[in-house]
C-alpha positions as CSV (number, residue, x, y, z in Angstrom):
1,M,45.2,10.7,53.2
2,G,43.7,14.1,54.2
3,T,40.6,14.6,56.3
4,S,38.3,15.3,53.4
5,D,39.6,12.1,51.6
6,L,39.1,10.1,54.7
7,Q,35.5,11.3,55.0
8,E,34.8,10.6,51.4
9,L,36.1,7.1,51.7
10,G,34.0,6.5,54.8
11,L,30.9,7.7,53.1
12,S,31.7,5.4,50.1
13,I,32.1,2.4,52.5
14,K,28.8,3.3,54.2
15,K,26.9,3.4,50.9
16,S,28.4,0.1,49.8
17,R,27.4,-1.5,53.1
18,E,23.9,-0.1,53.0
19,D,23.5,-1.3,49.4
20,R,24.1,-4.8,50.7
21,R,21.5,-4.3,53.5
22,W,24.2,-4.8,56.1
23,T,24.2,-3.2,59.5
24,Q,27.5,-1.8,60.9
25,K,27.5,-4.8,63.2
26,D,27.2,-7.2,60.2
27,L,30.2,-5.7,58.4
28,A,32.3,-5.3,61.5
29,V,31.9,-9.0,62.3
30,K,32.9,-10.0,58.8
31,V,36.0,-7.9,58.9
32,G,36.9,-8.7,62.5
33,I,36.7,-5.2,64.0
34,S,34.4,-3.5,66.5
35,R,31.3,-1.8,65.4
36,S,32.3,1.4,67.1
37,L,35.6,1.5,65.1
38,L,33.7,1.0,61.9
39,A,31.2,3.7,62.8
40,K,34.1,6.2,63.4
41,F,35.7,5.2,60.1
42,E,32.5,5.8,58.2
43,K,32.3,9.2,59.7
44,G,35.9,10.0,58.7
45,T,37.1,10.4,62.3
46,R,39.2,7.3,62.6
47,R,41.7,5.5,60.2
48,L,42.0,1.8,59.6
49,S,45.3,-0.1,59.2
50,E,46.2,-0.9,55.6
51,D,45.6,-4.6,56.2
52,T,42.1,-4.0,57.8
53,L,41.1,-1.6,55.1
54,N,42.1,-4.1,52.4
55,K,40.1,-6.8,54.2
56,L,37.1,-4.5,54.4
57,L,37.3,-3.7,50.7
58,D,37.8,-7.3,49.7
59,C,34.7,-8.2,51.7
60,L,32.6,-5.6,49.9
61,R,34.0,-6.6,46.5
62,E,33.4,-10.3,46.9
63,T,29.8,-9.9,48.0
64,E,27.0,-8.9,45.7
65,A,24.6,-6.2,46.9
66,K,21.2,-7.8,47.3
67,P,18.2,-7.4,49.7
68,E,18.1,-9.4,53.0
69,Y,14.6,-8.7,54.1
70,T,12.7,-11.3,56.1
71,I,9.0,-11.9,56.0
72,L,7.4,-13.4,59.1
73,I,3.9,-14.3,60.4
74,D,3.9,-12.3,63.6
75,Y,0.5,-13.0,65.1
76,L,-2.2,-15.6,64.7
77,A,-5.6,-16.0,66.3
78,I,-7.7,-19.1,65.2
79,H,-11.2,-20.0,66.3
80,F,-12.8,-23.4,66.3
81,F,-16.4,-24.3,66.9
82,S,-15.3,-27.2,69.0
83,N,-14.8,-27.9,72.7
84,D,-12.3,-30.7,72.1
85,Y,-9.4,-28.4,72.9
86,Q,-6.9,-31.2,73.6
87,K,-7.4,-32.8,70.2
88,L,-7.0,-29.4,68.5
89,V,-3.8,-28.6,70.4
90,E,-2.2,-31.9,69.7
91,E,-3.5,-32.4,66.1
92,V,-3.3,-28.8,64.8
93,L,-0.3,-27.4,66.7
94,G,1.3,-30.8,67.1
95,I,2.2,-30.2,70.7
96,K,1.2,-32.5,73.6
97,L,-1.1,-30.7,76.1
98,K,1.2,-31.8,79.0
99,Y,3.7,-29.2,77.7
100,F,1.3,-26.4,78.5
101,E,0.7,-24.7,81.9
102,Q,-2.9,-24.2,83.0
103,T,-3.5,-20.7,84.4
104,D,-6.0,-19.4,86.9
105,F,-7.5,-16.8,84.7
106,A,-9.1,-17.0,81.2
107,P,-10.1,-13.8,79.3
108,L,-12.9,-13.2,76.9
109,G,-15.4,-15.3,78.9
110,Y,-13.7,-18.6,78.3
111,T,-13.7,-21.4,80.9
112,G,-10.0,-21.9,81.1
113,R,-6.6,-21.1,79.5
114,F,-3.5,-23.2,78.8
115,T,-0.2,-21.5,77.8
116,R,3.2,-22.5,76.5
117,N,5.9,-20.1,77.5
118,D,3.3,-17.3,77.6
119,T,3.4,-17.1,73.8
120,I,1.0,-19.9,72.6
121,N,-2.3,-19.6,74.4
122,V,-5.3,-22.0,74.3
123,L,-8.6,-20.5,75.5
124,Y,-11.3,-23.1,75.8
125,S,-15.0,-23.5,76.8
126,V,-16.2,-26.7,78.3
127,D,-19.8,-26.8,77.0
128,D,-20.4,-23.8,74.7
129,P,-19.7,-24.8,71.1
130,E,-20.2,-21.2,69.9
131,K,-17.4,-20.1,72.2
132,G,-15.4,-23.2,71.2
133,T,-11.6,-23.0,71.3
134,L,-9.3,-20.1,70.5
135,L,-5.7,-20.6,69.6
136,D,-3.8,-17.3,70.2
137,L,-0.2,-17.0,69.1
138,T,1.8,-13.9,69.8
139,G,4.9,-12.9,67.7
140,Q,7.1,-15.1,69.9
141,G,4.5,-17.9,69.7
142,C,4.6,-17.8,65.9
143,K,8.4,-18.1,66.1
144,H,8.1,-21.1,68.4
145,L,5.6,-22.7,65.9
146,A,7.9,-21.9,63.0
147,M,10.7,-23.7,64.8
148,L,8.5,-26.7,65.4
149,L,7.4,-26.8,61.7
150,N,11.1,-26.5,60.6
151,T,12.1,-29.5,62.8
152,R,9.3,-31.5,61.3
153,K,10.2,-30.6,57.7
154,M,6.8,-28.9,57.4
155,T,5.8,-25.5,55.9
156,W,3.4,-22.8,56.8
157,Q,1.2,-24.0,54.0
158,D,1.0,-27.4,55.7
159,F,-0.1,-25.7,58.9
160,F,-2.8,-23.6,57.2
161,A,-4.1,-26.8,55.5
162,K,-4.3,-28.5,58.9
163,V,-6.3,-25.6,60.4
164,F,-8.8,-25.7,57.5
165,Q,-9.0,-29.5,57.8
166,F,-10.3,-29.0,61.4
167,Q,-12.6,-26.2,60.2
168,G,-10.7,-23.4,61.9
169,N,-11.4,-19.7,61.3
170,F,-8.6,-17.3,61.2
171,T,-9.6,-14.2,63.1
172,R,-6.3,-12.4,63.0
173,I,-3.1,-12.6,61.0
174,D,-0.2,-10.1,61.2
175,F,2.0,-10.5,58.1
176,T,5.3,-8.7,58.6
177,L,8.5,-7.6,56.8
178,D,11.7,-6.8,58.6
179,D,14.2,-4.4,57.1
180,P,17.7,-4.7,58.7
181,V,19.1,-1.6,57.2
182,G,16.4,1.0,56.6
183,I,15.9,1.5,52.9
184,L,12.9,3.7,53.8
185,D,12.7,6.5,56.3
186,I,9.6,6.0,58.4
187,P,9.4,9.7,59.6
188,E,9.6,10.7,56.0
189,L,6.7,8.4,55.1
190,A,4.7,9.9,57.9
191,Q,5.5,13.4,56.6
192,K,4.4,12.4,53.1
193,T,1.2,11.1,54.5
194,Q,0.5,14.4,56.3
195,L,1.3,16.4,53.1
196,G,-1.0,14.2,51.0
197,H,1.8,12.7,48.9
198,I,0.1,9.4,49.0
199,K,-2.6,7.3,47.4
200,T,-4.3,4.7,49.6
201,V,-7.4,2.7,50.1
202,F,-7.4,3.7,53.8
203,R,-9.5,6.6,55.0
204,T,-7.6,7.4,58.1
205,S,-4.0,7.6,59.3
206,D,-2.2,8.2,62.5
207,V,1.3,9.0,63.7
208,N,2.6,8.0,67.1
209,Y,5.8,9.4,68.5
210,S,6.9,9.1,72.1
211,T,9.9,10.0,74.3
212,D,11.2,8.4,77.5
213,I,11.0,11.2,80.0
214,S,13.6,9.6,82.3
215,N,16.5,9.9,79.8
216,S,15.0,11.9,76.9
217,D,15.5,9.0,74.5
218,S,13.1,8.7,71.6
219,N,11.0,5.6,71.4
220,G,10.7,5.9,67.7
221,L,7.9,6.8,65.3
222,T,5.0,4.6,64.1
223,L,2.8,5.3,61.1
224,Y,-0.6,3.7,61.1
225,L,-2.8,3.5,58.0
226,G,-6.4,2.5,58.7
227,S,-8.4,2.8,61.9
228,R,-8.2,0.6,65.0
229,K,-11.6,-0.9,64.3
230,S,-10.8,-1.7,60.6
231,N,-10.4,-5.3,59.6
232,C,-7.2,-4.2,57.7
233,R,-4.6,-1.9,59.2
234,F,-1.0,-1.3,58.2
235,C,1.6,-0.4,60.8
236,F,5.1,0.9,59.8
237,Y,7.5,1.6,62.6
238,Q,11.1,2.0,63.7
239,K,11.9,-1.4,65.1
240,D,15.4,-0.4,66.2
241,Y,14.0,2.1,68.7
242,E,11.7,-0.6,70.1
243,Q,14.6,-3.0,70.5
244,R,16.6,-0.3,72.4
245,K,13.8,0.2,74.8
246,R,13.0,-3.4,75.4
247,R,16.4,-5.0,75.3
248,G,18.6,-2.1,76.5
249,I,20.8,-2.2,73.4
250,S,22.1,0.7,71.2
251,L,20.4,1.6,68.0
252,E,23.5,0.5,66.1
253,D,23.4,-3.0,67.6
254,A,19.7,-3.5,66.7
255,T,19.4,-6.3,64.1
256,I,16.2,-4.8,62.6
257,K,15.8,-1.2,61.4
258,N,12.2,-1.0,60.3
259,R,9.2,-3.2,60.5
260,F,6.3,-3.2,58.0
261,E,3.3,-4.9,59.6
262,L,0.1,-5.8,57.7
263,R,-2.7,-6.6,60.2
264,Y,-5.8,-8.5,59.1
265,R,-8.8,-9.4,61.2
266,K,-12.0,-11.4,60.8
267,E,-13.1,-12.2,57.2
268,K,-10.0,-10.4,55.8
269,A,-7.7,-12.7,57.9
270,Q,-9.6,-15.8,56.7
271,K,-9.2,-14.7,53.1
272,L,-5.5,-14.1,53.6
273,A,-5.1,-17.5,55.2
274,E,-6.7,-19.1,52.1
275,Q,-4.3,-17.2,49.8
276,M,-1.3,-18.2,51.9
277,M,-2.3,-21.9,52.0
278,T,-2.2,-22.1,48.2
279,S,0.6,-19.6,47.4
280,S,4.1,-20.7,46.7
281,D,5.4,-17.1,46.4
282,F,4.9,-15.3,49.7
283,E,7.1,-12.4,48.9
284,S,5.0,-11.5,45.9
285,L,1.9,-11.9,48.0
286,F,3.2,-9.5,50.6
287,F,4.1,-6.8,48.1
288,E,0.8,-7.3,46.2
289,L,-1.0,-6.6,49.4
290,I,1.0,-3.4,50.0
291,N,0.8,-2.3,46.3
292,G,-2.9,-2.7,46.3
293,A,-3.4,-0.5,49.4
294,V,-0.8,2.3,49.4
295,C,1.7,4.2,47.2
296,F,4.0,7.2,48.1
297,Y,4.9,10.0,45.7
298,D,7.4,12.8,45.4
299,G,4.6,15.3,45.4
300,D,0.9,15.7,45.1
301,P,-0.2,12.6,43.1
302,D,-2.9,14.6,41.3
303,E,-0.4,17.1,39.9
304,P,1.1,16.6,36.4
305,G,4.6,15.3,36.4
306,T,4.4,13.7,39.9
307,R,6.2,10.4,40.1
308,I,6.3,7.5,42.6
309,D,8.9,8.2,45.3
310,P,12.2,6.7,44.2
311,K,12.9,5.0,47.5
312,W,9.4,3.5,47.7
313,A,9.7,2.3,44.1
314,E,13.0,0.5,45.0
315,F,11.4,-1.0,48.1
316,I,8.4,-2.5,46.4
317,S,10.4,-3.8,43.4
318,N,13.6,-5.1,45.0
319,H,12.4,-8.2,46.7
320,G,13.8,-11.2,44.8
321,E,15.6,-12.8,47.8
322,I,12.6,-12.8,50.3
323,S,11.0,-15.9,51.6
324,L,8.6,-16.7,54.4
325,S,11.0,-17.5,57.1
326,L,11.0,-20.7,59.2
327,E,14.5,-19.8,60.4
328,T,13.6,-17.8,63.5
329,T,15.5,-16.4,66.4
330,P,14.6,-18.5,69.5
331,Q,13.0,-16.6,72.3
332,T,12.1,-19.1,75.1
333,F,14.3,-17.4,77.8
334,S,15.7,-14.5,75.9
335,K,14.5,-12.0,78.5
336,S,16.5,-13.8,81.2
337,I,19.6,-13.9,79.0
338,N,19.2,-10.2,78.1
339,W,18.7,-9.2,81.7
340,L,21.7,-11.2,82.8
341,S,24.0,-10.0,80.1
342,H,23.1,-6.3,80.1
343,G,22.0,-5.7,83.7
344,V,23.7,-8.3,86.0
345,A,26.9,-9.3,84.2
346,P,29.1,-6.6,85.7
347,T,28.0,-7.7,89.2
348,L,28.4,-11.4,88.5
349,S,31.9,-10.6,87.1
350,F,32.8,-8.7,90.3
351,I,31.6,-11.5,92.6
352,N,33.5,-14.1,90.4
353,E,36.7,-12.1,90.9
354,V,36.1,-11.9,94.6
355,D,35.8,-15.7,94.7
356,R,39.0,-16.1,92.7
357,L,40.9,-13.7,95.0
358,F,39.8,-15.2,98.3
359,G,39.1,-18.8,97.2
360,S,35.5,-18.4,98.2
361,S,32.3,-19.7,96.6
362,L,29.9,-16.7,96.9
363,L,28.6,-17.0,93.3
364,T,27.8,-20.7,93.8
365,A,26.1,-19.9,97.1
366,I,24.0,-17.2,95.5
367,I,22.9,-19.5,92.7
368,D,22.1,-22.3,95.2
369,T,19.8,-20.0,97.2
370,G,17.7,-19.2,94.1
371,E,14.5,-21.1,93.3
372,M,12.8,-21.3,90.0
373,N,9.2,-20.0,89.7
374,P,6.5,-22.4,88.4
375,H,6.8,-20.9,84.9
376,Q,10.6,-21.6,84.8
377,E,10.0,-25.1,86.2
378,K,7.6,-25.8,83.3
379,I,10.1,-24.6,80.8
380,M,12.8,-26.9,82.3
381,E,10.4,-29.8,82.2
382,N,9.8,-29.1,78.5
383,M,13.5,-28.9,77.9
384,R,14.2,-32.2,79.5
385,E,11.4,-33.8,77.4
386,E,12.5,-32.1,74.1
387,P,16.2,-31.4,74.3
388,D,16.7,-31.6,70.5
389,F,14.2,-28.8,70.0
390,Y,15.8,-26.5,72.6
391,Q,19.5,-27.3,71.7
392,P,19.6,-24.8,68.8
393,E,18.3,-22.0,71.1
394,V,21.0,-22.7,73.7
395,D,23.6,-22.8,70.9
396,Y,22.3,-19.5,69.5
397,Y,22.6,-17.7,72.9
398,E,26.1,-19.1,73.4
399,H,27.2,-17.9,69.9
400,E,25.7,-14.4,70.5
401,L,27.4,-14.0,73.9
402,R,30.7,-15.2,72.4
403,Q,30.4,-12.7,69.5
404,K,29.6,-9.9,72.0
405,R,32.7,-10.7,74.0
406,Q,34.9,-10.6,70.8
407,R,33.4,-7.2,69.8
408,E,34.1,-5.8,73.2
409,R,37.7,-7.0,73.1
410,C,38.2,-5.2,69.7
């Protein structure tokens, strides 16, 4: 097979992979090769053995191309005109208050603050019913709540109903879609916005692009539709660049390519919560919200013959497999795992080899000298109380590290 034939085959494989919304990592794991080898093959700079190539082709033939988007609730803020914060935490969230840490500082003029893993926060006032109680869940906090709902055989609709039962008011909801492959090009959407190849209910837009000066790496591009003060704002950004910056991984190893985030505040958030509580079709709801606010075109939409951008049309219409996910990636101590595996693992491996060579126990001694901080001690206390809840998270990290070791050996 000549160079041009090899390049053509590589491009064909790449297109088939992207049609299935697979990353290079996804396909490489299915075939049993390294991601870097697959990347070189797709570029036409590396050959595969006949057996490996047949396995790759069989994998693509046997699997239908279909979208694998994921919709998530990525932020929640809920206000209650009640000072009985303990009852709200235990009845609405379904978590005993003893599993929270009490902090020394409470923002926004509240009397105090409880937090669970720094992701689910409870701000409370002792005697001011107007101030009441505020439940604030970050993206990771929403994932923790999703895990709890899943283990209890409950849905997000059940949770929204519980909030309304206690007369809660949603003051913020971030409704998010993650695209693992990148069917849309975010910089291209930003350019279309600047050229006016867009129709939208928003009056303003903004583009944010930054670079890490220390290594000249791009931090990706973000397109904002709507102003910061608006009760509705859309945010489309390159999630893989964010993952590279935060987790120290390559763009190719990032599990999410793009994120499309619909941010609602105040009365718009409350209205969305009411819709979500009664809706059984969250994917249609998500795309109805987008379709009602923005559409991209292949030229000036006011010019005759202008059509909807083909990629945008595919994106908004090809969503039959989406559901509001309760299957979430656990995050309780992900920062510790990522730090150890990416930054400390080589040193730990070196000290371990020293121990094996000299029969010493330096690694054990180092571990024995360490002390957990109060936050880590609280997590350990929760783990001992709820081992069944945390077991899937431990299994997940173990699986990921095992997969990483296998890829490196390939």
